[in-house]
N, C-alpha and C positions, 0 to 999 in steps of 0.2 A: 207512377209506378216505376220501379227500378228497371233499367234497360240492361245492365250488366251486374253479375255478382260483385258485391263490394269487397273484393279481396285484392290485396297488393302482393305481387310475387317478387321476392328478392332472389336475384341470380348471381352466380359467380362470374369471374372474368370471361369464362367460356360460354356464358349464356345459359348454363344449366340451372334449373330451378332448385333453390336450396331451402327457402322458408316461405311461408304464407302468413300475411298479416290480415286479420279480419276484425270487424267491429265486435265489441264486447258482447252485444246482444246475440250476434250470430254464433260466437263461441259458446255462450251459455246454452243456446238452443241445441248445438251439436252435443254438448256434454249431457244435456237432459235426454236427448234421443239415445245416447249411448247407455245411460243408466236405466232407461225404460225398456231396453231391448229384451227380446225373448231369448236370445242366445248370448252367452257371456262373450265379451270382447276377447279376441285371441291375443296371445303374446306377440309382441312385435318381432320382426326379423326372422320369423320361422319360415322355412322353405315352403313354396306353394305345393299343395298336394299334386301327385302325378296326374290325376284325372283332370285337374284344372290346367296344368301345363299342356296336356294332350289336346284339350278343347281349344286352347289358344292357338295351337299350331294348325287346327282345323278351321280357324276363323269363326268359331262359335263365340257369340257375345259373352263377355265375362259374367254378366248378371245371370244369364241362362246357365252357364257352366257351374257357377256356385250354387244356383238353385237346385240343379239336378244332383250335384254333389251332396247337398243336404237333404235329398229325397223329398223335396217340396214341389207341388204343382203350382201353376201360376196363381190360381185362386188363393191358395194358402199363403204364398209370399206376399201377394197384394194385400191381403188382410193384415198380415203382420206389419207391413210397412205403412198401412193406412192410405193406400191409393187404389184406384180402380184396376181391375184385371186388364182392361183395354190399354190403360196407360203403361202398365208393366210390359204388355205384349209389344207395344210400340218401342219401348226402350230396348227390349231384347232384340227387336228386329232392326234396330239402328235408325228407326224413323224419327225418334225423338231423343233429346238429351234431358235427363232429369235435372231438376234444380239441385242446388247444393244440399238443401234440407232433405229432399226426397232421396237423393243418393246416400246421404248419411243414414237415413232410416232403413234403407234397403241393406246397406252394409251391416248395420247393427242387427237386423233380423237374420242375416246370413252368417253372422259371426266372423266377418272378415274385415280388412281395412278398406276404407273408401277408395284408396288408390288402386286396389286390386280390381275395382269395377270400371276403371277408366279404359275406354277403347284405345288400342294402340294407334300411334300416329299414322301407321300404314293404312288405316281405314279412312283416310282422307276423302277418297272418292265417294264412299258411302255417306259420309257426313255432308258433303256438298250436294249429293242427290237428295238427301233428306231436306235440305234447305229449299231446293227447287220444287219439292213436292208440297210445300206448305200452302201455296194458294189453292191447290186442288182440295186439300183437307178442309180448308176454311169454306170453300164453295160447297162441298158436300155436306158439311155440318149445318150450314144455314139454309140449304135448299128447302127443307120441309117447313121452314118458318114463314108464315104469311107476311106480306109486305107491310101491313099495318102494325106489325110487332117489331120491325127493325129498329125503331127508335126508342123502344121501351128499355128503361134502365133497371138493373137489379134492385130489389127492395132494400138491400143493405148498402147501396151505392156502387159506383163503378161504371164502366162503359156500357153503352148499348151495343147491339150488333153492328150498327152503322159506324159507331165511334171506334170499335175495335178494328174494323177494316180500314178506316181512314188513318188510324194510328199506325197500323202496320205499313201502310203505303208510305206515310211520311217519314217514319223512322228508317225505312229502307232508303228512300230517296234522299232525304236530308242528312241522314246519319251514316248507315253502314256503307252505302255505295261510295260516299265521299271519303269515309275513313279508309276503306281499302285502297282507293286511288292515292290518297295522300301518303299512306304507309309504304306504297310501292314506289313513289316518286320523290319523297322527301326523307331526310334523315331524322328519325325520332320526332315526327310532327306532334304538336300539341293538339289533341282532339277534344273539342268542347263537348260537354254532355248536352243532352236534349231533354227539356221538360215536356213530357208527353201530355200532361194535364193542361199546361199552359197553351200548347198547340191546339188542343181540342177546343179550348175557349176562343182563342184568337181566330181560328179558321172556321169556327162554327160548324163542326162536324155534323151535327144533327140536321143541318139543312142541306147537306150534300147528297149526291146520288150514289147509292151503294154499288150499282152495277159498274159505273164509271170508276169508282174507287177500287173495286176488286180487279178490274181490268188493268188499271194502272199499277196496282200492287203486283199483279202477276208478271207484267212486263219488266218492272224494275227488279223483282226477285230473280227472274230468269237471267237478266243481264248480269247481276251480281254472281250468280252460280256459274255462268259461263266464263266469267272472268277468273273466278277462283279455280275452276277445273283445269285451267291452263298453267297454273303456277308451278314453278320448280320447288324442290325441297328448300332451297336457300331463300326463295321469295316468301315462302310460308313462315319463315322465321323473322321476317322484317318486323320492326318494332315501332310502336307509337305510344304516346303518353295520354291515356284516357283521363278526361277531366283535368288535363295538363299535368297530372302527377303520377298516375298509376300506369306502370309499364305493362304493355300487352302486345303479344305477337299476333300475326294474322291468324295462325291456328287457334290461338286463344279467343280471338274475336269471333271466329266461327262457332266456338263453343258457347260464347255469350249469345250469339244469334239464335242458336238452337235452344238454349235455356229460355230466352225471351219468347220464342215461338211456343215452347211448352207451356209457359205461364198463360199465354193468351188462348191456347187450345183448351186448357183446363177451365178458364173463365168462360169461354164460349160454350163449352160442353155443358157446364152447369147452367148457364143462362138459357141456352136452347132447350135443355131438358125442362126447365121451369116454364118457359114460354109454350112448349109443346103440351105440357100438362094443363096449363091454363086454357089453351085453345080447346082441348078436349072437354074441359069442365064447362066452358061457355057454349060449346057445341051441343 
């Protein structure tokens, strides 16, 4: 499974993002989402509505601001974007960062540009807090699931609950923690990608202890969050080369972590829901 959105950012000499390069299939998916939207795409470069600007000054999440501007409730927008109301509520609350596809669908449903839904950089503290909260969300989600179901895989393939937790632990420990440290101490370090599926096989996740894996994930994630919380504005702009070629700043790395968390929360939510229903049927 992908650990970061596969997008290359091209910057000018001052480090300002100018263009984004993404794979053709992702571009087609975005175009398809735009054409399928319930609200026509707006003309570019129009000034933001006054109510949106006011909401921004009041630290209201842009998705919520646009939703209220369009007179939609959470259930209506979630239905238009094809996501759960809970997922939308977490995005609006700053607890989760939607994936590129999800944010494109939300923008399409709201009739705004996707960049209008990006949380300002000043919200750095809330993004770090959302990262720190991830272990608790995972723990709460899997708490009702009986121990004998922890290793059951989805019918359509994918990770079991145990594999999800081990994966999150190792991607943080072998990936994100090391990437942050190298980006802070080296000039434009080359950061290798990590094959999560290969790690699962090599380390035999299905035979590991879930409680120990969750405890280790919690410790590592809190260490990363504590390190990030102390960074200066200049340090947040430190750059590394993801997969040795794609330029990424520490702020963008945090966005990638939040997107990665969102993907696993989605998959865990679906899996736990099915396991819970199966347990009721068997009971």
